[in-house]
FIGULO-290194 format. One line per 4 residues: their letters; for each residue x negated, y, z negated of C-alpha. Coordinates in nm, 4 decimals. Example, Ala and Ser with C-alpha at 12.3 -4.5 7.8 and 13.67 -1.06 7.14 Angstrom:
BEGIN
AS	-1.2300,-0.4500,-0.7800 ~ -1.3670,-0.1060,-0.7140;
% end
This chain:
BEGIN
XXXX	-0.0017,-2.0187,-2.6048 ~ 0.0772,-1.7564,-2.4205 ~ -0.1412,-1.5743,-2.1049 ~ -0.4104,-1.2959,-2.0983;
XXXX	-0.2480,-1.0948,-1.8629 ~ 0.1077,-1.0892,-1.6634 ~ 0.1518,-0.9015,-1.3438 ~ 0.4812,-0.7579,-1.2611;
XXXX	0.5175,-0.5920,-0.9292 ~ 0.7712,-0.3253,-0.8507 ~ 0.9574,-0.4310,-0.5623 ~ 1.3107,-0.3496,-0.5552;
XXXX	1.3134,0.0428,-0.4626 ~ 1.5339,0.1192,-0.1671 ~ 1.2482,0.2811,0.0971 ~ 1.5021,0.5112,0.2361;
XXXX	1.2030,0.7180,0.3895 ~ 1.1320,0.3862,0.6088 ~ 1.4556,0.4477,0.7679 ~ 1.5386,0.1869,1.0580;
XXXX	1.2746,-0.0391,0.8745 ~ 1.4184,-0.0813,0.5474 ~ 1.7924,-0.0901,0.6333 ~ 1.8074,-0.4655,0.5656;
XXXX	1.4491,-0.5342,0.4695 ~ 1.3243,-0.4302,0.1131 ~ 1.0223,-0.1553,0.1578 ~ 0.7466,-0.4386,0.0207;
XXXX	0.8980,-0.6968,0.3198 ~ 0.8013,-0.4362,0.5983 ~ 0.5299,-0.5795,0.8338 ~ 0.1684,-0.4665,0.8434;
XXXX	-0.1219,-0.5040,1.0702 ~ -0.0137,-0.7680,1.2797 ~ 0.0032,-1.0070,1.0253 ~ 0.0630,-0.9366,0.6912;
XXXX	0.3576,-0.7818,0.5194 ~ 0.2966,-0.4766,0.2166 ~ 0.3424,-0.7172,-0.0456 ~ 0.0992,-0.9465,0.0451;
XXXX	-0.1704,-0.6908,-0.0637 ~ -0.0504,-0.6833,-0.4461 ~ -0.0206,-1.0693,-0.4353 ~ -0.3784,-1.1117,-0.3025;
XXXX	-0.5165,-0.8861,-0.5087 ~ -0.3738,-1.0738,-0.7638 ~ -0.4994,-1.3584,-0.6709 ~ -0.8057,-1.2560,-0.6396;
XXXX	-0.8094,-1.0989,-0.9359 ~ -0.7439,-1.4026,-1.1524 ~ -0.4134,-1.2718,-1.2463 ~ -0.2492,-1.6063,-1.1816;
XXXX	0.1712,-1.5360,-1.3202 ~ 0.3424,-1.2843,-1.1630 ~ 0.6656,-1.1638,-1.1506 ~ 0.8125,-0.9740,-0.8619;
XXXX	1.1348,-0.7696,-0.9704 ~ 1.3518,-0.6878,-0.6434 ~ 1.6842,-0.5231,-0.6126 ~ 1.7204,-0.3934,-0.2674;
XXXX	1.7653,-0.6192,0.0263 ~ 1.5629,-0.9074,-0.1065 ~ 1.6390,-1.1994,0.1217 ~ 1.3642,-1.1476,0.3404;
XXXX	1.1223,-1.0827,0.0691 ~ 1.2262,-1.3643,-0.1189 ~ 1.1722,-1.5876,0.1657 ~ 0.8467,-1.4708,0.2405;
XXXX	0.7351,-1.5462,-0.1228 ~ 0.8694,-1.8461,-0.1675 ~ 0.7037,-2.0619,-0.3821 ~ 0.3904,-1.8200,-0.4129;
XXXX	0.1506,-2.1089,-0.2040 ~ 0.0185,-1.9050,0.0620 ~ -0.1515,-1.6968,-0.2775 ~ -0.2428,-2.0224,-0.5021;
XXXX	0.0368,-1.9276,-0.7083 ~ 0.2098,-2.2747,-0.7250 ~ -0.0275,-2.4406,-0.9613 ~ -0.0060,-2.6225,-1.3098;
XXXX	-0.0932,-2.2530,-1.4655 ~ -0.0008,-2.0057,-1.2177 ~ 0.3457,-1.9136,-1.0917 ~ 0.5326,-1.6501,-0.8734;
XXXX	0.8493,-1.5507,-1.0176 ~ 1.1185,-1.3466,-0.8434 ~ 1.3081,-1.1146,-1.0812 ~ 1.6548,-1.0143,-0.9858;
XXXX	1.8990,-0.7935,-1.1547 ~ 2.1991,-1.0307,-1.3511 ~ 2.4914,-0.9557,-1.5339 ~ 2.5511,-1.1313,-1.9016;
XXXX	2.7976,-1.0114,-2.1694 ~ 2.6468,-0.6812,-2.2435 ~ 2.7591,-0.6381,-1.8731 ~ 2.5129,-0.5904,-1.5701;
XXXX	2.1727,-0.4952,-1.5070 ~ 2.1051,-0.2933,-1.2380 ~ 1.7656,-0.1841,-1.2821 ~ 1.7634,0.2370,-1.3095;
XXXX	1.3970,0.3084,-1.2662 ~ 1.0368,0.1682,-1.2880 ~ 1.0293,0.0997,-1.6651 ~ 1.4040,0.0579,-1.6907;
XXXX	1.2850,-0.2971,-1.4839 ~ 1.0463,-0.3916,-1.7260 ~ 1.3064,-0.3525,-1.9811 ~ 1.5796,-0.5660,-1.8590;
XXXX	1.3184,-0.8301,-1.8021 ~ 1.1580,-0.8475,-2.1716 ~ 1.3056,-1.1931,-2.1594 ~ 1.0925,-1.3455,-1.8837;
XXXX	0.7938,-1.1305,-2.0470 ~ 0.8582,-1.3222,-2.3997 ~ 0.8860,-1.5843,-2.2353 ~ 0.5193,-1.6046,-2.0513;
XXXX	0.3739,-1.4195,-2.4052 ~ 0.1049,-1.2367,-2.2288 ~ -0.1250,-1.0391,-2.4306 ~ -0.1300,-0.7569,-2.1534;
XXXX	0.1080,-0.6482,-1.8659 ~ -0.0029,-0.5036,-1.5458 ~ 0.2757,-0.3202,-1.3853 ~ 0.1876,-0.2700,-0.9530;
XXXX	0.4090,-0.1292,-0.7016 ~ 0.4920,-0.3417,-0.4079 ~ 0.4221,-0.0744,-0.1148 ~ 0.0742,0.0174,-0.1531;
XXXX	-0.2360,-0.0998,0.0932 ~ -0.5493,-0.1269,-0.0678 ~ -0.7953,-0.4019,-0.2433 ~ -0.8787,-0.3817,-0.6185;
XXXX	-1.0110,-0.5702,-0.9101 ~ -0.7603,-0.5761,-1.1673 ~ -0.9791,-0.7845,-1.3829 ~ -1.2399,-0.5132,-1.3719;
XXXX	-0.9623,-0.2882,-1.4830 ~ -0.8726,-0.4997,-1.7908 ~ -1.2137,-0.5043,-1.8686 ~ -1.2642,-0.1235,-1.8738;
XXXX	-0.9065,-0.0883,-2.1008 ~ -1.0366,-0.3587,-2.3527 ~ -1.3833,-0.2063,-2.3954 ~ -1.1950,0.1517,-2.4674;
XXXX	-0.9729,-0.0174,-2.6996 ~ -0.6609,0.1272,-2.4810 ~ -0.3198,0.1380,-2.5380 ~ -0.2686,0.2015,-2.1601;
XXXX	-0.4697,0.2481,-1.8636 ~ -0.3927,0.4233,-1.5218 ~ -0.5208,0.3582,-1.2467 ~ -0.6322,0.7284,-1.0723;
XXXX	-0.7753,0.8067,-0.7662 ~ -0.9518,1.1664,-0.6479 ~ -0.7644,1.3232,-0.3522 ~ -0.8210,1.6494,-0.2205;
XXXX	-0.7096,1.9088,-0.4529 ~ -0.4898,2.1094,-0.1639 ~ -0.3265,1.7455,-0.1638 ~ -0.2568,1.7019,-0.5430;
XXXX	0.0533,1.8301,-0.5912 ~ 0.2330,1.5712,-0.3849 ~ 0.1428,1.3059,-0.6505 ~ 0.1250,1.2707,-1.0276;
XXXX	-0.1675,1.3861,-1.1370 ~ -0.3490,1.2776,-1.4987 ~ -0.5534,1.5759,-1.6450 ~ -0.8275,1.3761,-1.8207;
XXXX	-1.0841,1.5104,-2.0824 ~ -1.5029,1.4409,-2.0689 ~ -1.4296,1.0845,-2.1468 ~ -1.1367,1.0297,-1.9061;
XXXX	-0.8654,0.9840,-2.1689 ~ -0.5622,1.1190,-2.0567 ~ -0.4520,1.4265,-2.2288 ~ -0.1761,1.5514,-1.9713;
XXXX	0.0452,1.4366,-1.7148 ~ 0.2178,1.6553,-1.4608 ~ 0.4189,1.5174,-1.1886 ~ 0.3864,1.6767,-0.8614;
XXXX	0.2480,1.9829,-1.0133 ~ 0.2992,2.3264,-0.7656 ~ -0.0073,2.4131,-0.9182 ~ -0.2447,2.1244,-1.0226;
XXXX	-0.5357,2.1373,-1.2833 ~ -0.7240,1.8276,-1.1296 ~ -0.7287,1.6362,-0.8743 ~ -0.6816,1.2647,-1.0115;
XXXX	-0.3647,1.0971,-0.8770 ~ -0.1590,0.8301,-1.0414 ~ -0.1655,0.5157,-0.8200 ~ 0.1076,0.3895,-0.9919;
XXXX	-0.1161,0.1074,-1.1366 ~ -0.0748,0.0552,-1.5037 ~ -0.2305,-0.2081,-1.7613 ~ -0.0234,-0.1696,-2.1361;
XXXX	-0.0636,-0.3898,-2.4407 ~ 0.2517,-0.5981,-2.4304 ~ 0.3716,-0.5837,-2.7858 ~ 0.2984,-0.2117,-2.8158;
XXXX	0.4847,-0.1422,-2.4557 ~ 0.7957,-0.3712,-2.5746 ~ 0.8326,-0.1497,-2.8761 ~ 0.7854,0.1573,-2.7215;
XXXX	1.0788,0.0535,-2.4656 ~ 1.3332,-0.1044,-2.7162 ~ 1.3095,0.1641,-2.9636 ~ 1.3630,0.4290,-2.6831;
XXXX	1.6795,0.2952,-2.5848 ~ 1.7959,0.1526,-2.9297 ~ 1.7403,0.5498,-3.0172 ~ 1.9369,0.6626,-2.7307;
XXXX	1.6277,0.7911,-2.5593 ~ 1.5983,0.6079,-2.2609 ~ 1.2678,0.5123,-2.0849 ~ 1.3477,0.4627,-1.7092;
XXXX	1.0379,0.5696,-1.5517 ~ 0.6836,0.4947,-1.6399 ~ 0.6037,0.8657,-1.4949 ~ 0.8979,1.0651,-1.6437;
XXXX	0.9417,0.8637,-1.9461 ~ 0.6534,0.5983,-2.0735 ~ 0.3024,0.7961,-1.9655 ~ 0.4371,1.1066,-2.1400;
XXXX	0.5744,0.9428,-2.4627 ~ 0.2586,0.7803,-2.5046 ~ 0.0235,1.0464,-2.4470 ~ 0.2777,1.2575,-2.6987;
XXXX	0.2303,0.9588,-2.9583 ~ -0.1711,0.9980,-2.9791 ~ -0.2050,0.6556,-2.8120 ~ -0.5117,0.5892,-2.6358;
XXXX	-0.4245,0.6403,-2.2672 ~ -0.7536,0.6366,-2.0238 ~ -0.7787,0.6777,-1.6456 ~ -0.9303,0.3896,-1.4462;
XXXX	-1.1209,0.5318,-1.1464 ~ -1.0463,0.3767,-0.8308 ~ -1.2278,0.4480,-0.5039 ~ -1.1985,0.2864,-0.1802;
XXXX	-0.9065,0.2726,0.0481 ~ -0.5553,0.3443,-0.0820 ~ -0.2549,0.3990,0.1225 ~ 0.1141,0.4818,-0.0226;
XXXX	0.3130,0.3800,0.3124 ~ 0.6356,0.4646,0.2068 ~ 0.7153,0.7101,0.4975 ~ 0.7199,0.6695,0.8468;
XXXX	0.4508,0.8761,0.9351 ~ 0.1713,0.7061,0.6809 ~ 0.2991,0.3677,0.7666 ~ 0.2117,0.4601,1.1209;
XXXX	-0.1336,0.6285,1.0147 ~ -0.2347,0.3174,0.8133 ~ -0.1614,0.1011,1.1103 ~ -0.3954,0.3035,1.3149;
XXXX	-0.6587,0.2952,1.0930 ~ -0.6407,-0.0553,1.0064 ~ -0.7561,-0.0850,1.4059 ~ -1.1087,0.0282,1.3441;
XXXX	-1.1228,-0.3157,1.1981 ~ -1.5245,-0.3037,1.1480 ~ -1.5408,0.0268,0.9931 ~ -1.2213,0.0765,0.7986;
XXXX	-1.2821,0.1180,0.4637 ~ -1.0124,-0.1836,0.3690 ~ -1.2685,-0.3829,0.5523 ~ -0.9987,-0.6720,0.6338;
XXXX	-1.2506,-0.9391,0.7121 ~ -1.4421,-0.9484,0.4134 ~ -1.4048,-1.3823,0.2785 ~ -1.4827,-1.2996,-0.0265;
XXXX	-1.1689,-1.0783,-0.1332 ~ -0.9115,-1.2549,0.1411 ~ -0.5772,-1.0835,0.2001 ~ -0.3153,-1.3958,0.2283;
XXXX	-0.0345,-1.4053,0.3814 ~ 0.2636,-1.6307,0.5295 ~ 0.2865,-1.6652,0.8961 ~ 0.4543,-1.9063,1.1150;
XXXX	0.2609,-2.1320,1.3142 ~ 0.2244,-1.9890,1.7024 ~ 0.1033,-2.0702,2.0426 ~ -0.2277,-1.9330,2.1090;
XXXX	-0.1960,-1.5716,2.2794 ~ -0.1807,-1.5217,2.6666 ~ -0.3591,-1.2254,2.8696 ~ -0.3196,-1.1919,3.2347;
XXXX	-0.5292,-1.0887,3.4779 ~ -0.2867,-0.7951,3.5605 ~ -0.3316,-0.7046,3.1797 ~ -0.5712,-0.4407,3.0173;
XXXX	-0.6134,-0.4573,2.6651 ~ -0.8359,-0.2187,2.5000 ~ -0.8832,-0.1468,2.1274 ~ -0.5857,-0.3148,2.0220;
XXXX	-0.4858,-0.6181,1.7818 ~ -0.2932,-0.8904,1.9715 ~ -0.1387,-1.1516,1.7614 ~ -0.0834,-1.5161,1.7954;
XXXX	0.2002,-1.6231,2.0119 ~ 0.1351,-1.3037,2.2339 ~ 0.2155,-1.2983,2.5942 ~ 0.0472,-0.9670,2.7831;
XXXX	0.0749,-0.8755,3.0808 ~ 0.0770,-0.4763,3.0961 ~ -0.1128,-0.2041,2.9510 ~ -0.1793,-0.2275,2.5529;
XXXX	-0.4155,0.0486,2.4475 ~ -0.4965,0.1204,2.0931 ~ -0.2125,-0.1038,1.9231 ~ -0.1528,-0.3659,1.7532;
XXXX	0.0880,-0.6165,1.8843 ~ 0.2277,-0.8275,1.5537 ~ 0.3105,-1.2384,1.6641 ~ 0.4942,-1.3793,1.9658;
XXXX	0.5030,-0.9933,2.1106 ~ 0.5873,-1.0196,2.4949 ~ 0.4700,-0.7533,2.6963 ~ 0.6112,-0.7172,3.0938;
XXXX	0.4144,-0.6315,3.4257 ~ 0.3437,-0.2335,3.4655 ~ 0.4544,-0.1294,3.0960 ~ 0.2037,0.1056,2.8702;
XXXX	0.1806,0.0682,2.5063 ~ -0.0568,0.3514,2.3223 ~ -0.0934,0.4105,1.9571 ~ 0.1912,0.1840,1.8561;
XXXX	0.2783,-0.0716,1.6097 ~ 0.4840,-0.3444,1.7622 ~ 0.6398,-0.5796,1.4914 ~ 0.6488,-0.9526,1.5598;
XXXX	0.8960,-1.1454,1.8329 ~ 0.9695,-0.8026,2.0185 ~ 1.0290,-0.8257,2.3894 ~ 0.9214,-0.5317,2.5937;
XXXX	1.0380,-0.5652,2.9381 ~ 0.9065,-0.4176,3.3391 ~ 0.7548,-0.0711,3.3196 ~ 0.7945,0.0481,2.9753;
XXXX	0.6061,0.3775,2.8536 ~ 0.5958,0.3202,2.4542 ~ 0.3483,0.5837,2.3093 ~ 0.2781,0.6871,1.9533;
XXXX	0.5912,0.4128,1.8172 ~ 0.6845,0.1790,1.5847 ~ 0.8707,-0.0993,1.7099 ~ 1.0565,-0.3089,1.4388;
XXXX	1.0913,-0.7172,1.4431 ~ 1.2706,-0.8946,1.7167 ~ 1.3606,-0.5540,1.8780 ~ 1.4241,-0.5802,2.2674;
XXXX	1.3145,-0.2990,2.4834 ~ 1.4670,-0.3054,2.8489 ~ 1.2891,-0.2234,3.1707 ~ 1.1884,0.1022,3.2745;
XXXX	1.2609,0.2399,2.9293 ~ 1.0679,0.5171,2.7476 ~ 1.0055,0.5585,2.3892 ~ 0.7845,0.8127,2.3230;
XXXX	0.6975,1.0119,1.9762 ~ 0.6210,1.3574,2.0619 ~ 0.5974,1.5402,1.7420 ~ 0.6775,1.2617,1.5058;
XXXX	0.6223,0.8848,1.5465 ~ 0.9109,0.7473,1.7341 ~ 1.0889,0.4022,1.5741 ~ 1.3248,0.1308,1.7120;
XXXX	1.4942,-0.0607,1.4241 ~ 1.4224,-0.4686,1.3581 ~ 1.6563,-0.6310,1.6263 ~ 1.7676,-0.3272,1.8088;
XXXX	1.8091,-0.3202,2.1758 ~ 1.6910,-0.0347,2.4311 ~ 1.8320,-0.0685,2.7551 ~ 1.8612,-0.3659,2.9903;
XXXX	1.6116,-0.6527,3.0888 ~ 1.6273,-0.8884,3.4428 ~ 1.3075,-1.1297,3.2796 ~ 1.4281,-1.1857,2.9213;
X	1.3738,-1.4822,2.7873;
% end
């Protein structure tokens, strides 16, 4: 007996646009918001949407991501009828199985999917910040008798050329897909979230490769093939906060937006749709009488003896006297010395910033990598 819908999170991309932050870490494992990692949002959405069986397809630098996901317990995905499975490339008698694209990664894991025997598969990206009810999307998929449903959201028409754009008829049936068109015909951008009828998708993938028409990418190959074949392909309109954090600028911007915790459309305080994560247990934070903390999120285990304005300090960040931090996201375990100035920056996990160092993003966000050392610190612990 199979399951109704299997979640598949694509988490294998290298994430080169995040530069130093993905040198040794897969993009979905990059920290976010002082308490989370990017993949927590897709995993929590699955848990909240009753998608209890999830495969996470990894490839590039998966160690930290694998350790974070573990047995899936923080998301409740470790029960009798639930589970999360890490899917990595492997070798077989047919040769190596490195993933060459989004749909190729699914094709290479057909044996796992068949084992789960789902009626539908939910394809997700592991690098987006949003809350979404996949159960409601599935209901729409079934009501319309769709073969494929693509989640879309309206974007400003002047920005539409940055996205894959879905052109629809009056019933939201997708009649054309354009990948980053120079002159977009609509402003309905694909969010990289798909629901497929599994047996039909399986047939398309297997036949495509058997006939020498590789189906490597959902946007470039599979969706156009579905539309050309006259399949029932529908758009599912999403309204709410959604951010692709695949660049330094977008990651920084999304973290700064996260600071407006009471008014941010993401509404992280909503107890009916919690975002779960795996965190170490740390001591309470300590703010000294010399510290000045305004409009900031300060994680457990932090020691603050400087000025922190409109910034996020993740767990176990140490800020020495005379230091000023503004408009910045500091990841966990970072030690910051005396009289340091950090503005408009992202500081990676376990970085060490010496006394009197200035890290200021003038025309672009300044970035310090995970474990990177800048200067010397006389008080380093």
